[in-house]
C-alpha positions in Angstrom: 119.9 89.8 91.6 118.6 93.1 91.5 114.9 93.2 92.8 112.2 95.4 91.3 109.2 96.9 93.2 106.0 96.4 91.2 102.6 97.6 92.0 99.2 96.7 91.1 95.9 98.7 91.5 94.8 96.5 94.2 94.6 96.7 98.0 96.0 93.2 98.7 99.6 92.3 99.3 101.0 89.1 97.4 104.2 87.4 96.5 103.4 86.0 93.0 101.1 86.5 90.4 98.3 84.1 89.7 97.0 84.3 86.2 93.9 82.2 87.2 92.7 85.4 89.1 92.9 87.6 85.8 89.9 88.4 83.7 89.7 87.7 80.0 88.6 90.3 77.4 90.5 93.5 78.9 92.5 96.0 76.8 95.2 93.7 76.1 93.9 90.5 76.8 94.2 88.1 79.8 96.9 89.3 82.0 98.2 90.8 85.2 99.1 94.3 84.7 101.7 96.0 86.7 103.8 99.2 87.1 107.2 100.4 88.6 105.2 103.6 89.7 103.2 103.8 92.8 101.4 106.8 92.0 100.3 105.1 88.8 98.7 102.1 90.4 97.1 104.2 93.2 95.0 105.8 90.0 
């Protein structure tokens, strides 16, 4: 299995996604947006 490092614009570390902590009515609806680009998440 290949691991993929994903980044989120947050200052918290976490092991799994908890969608109950996501907010509704965002650009693409409820979700947890991530990227493989660390620089993008930092912006």
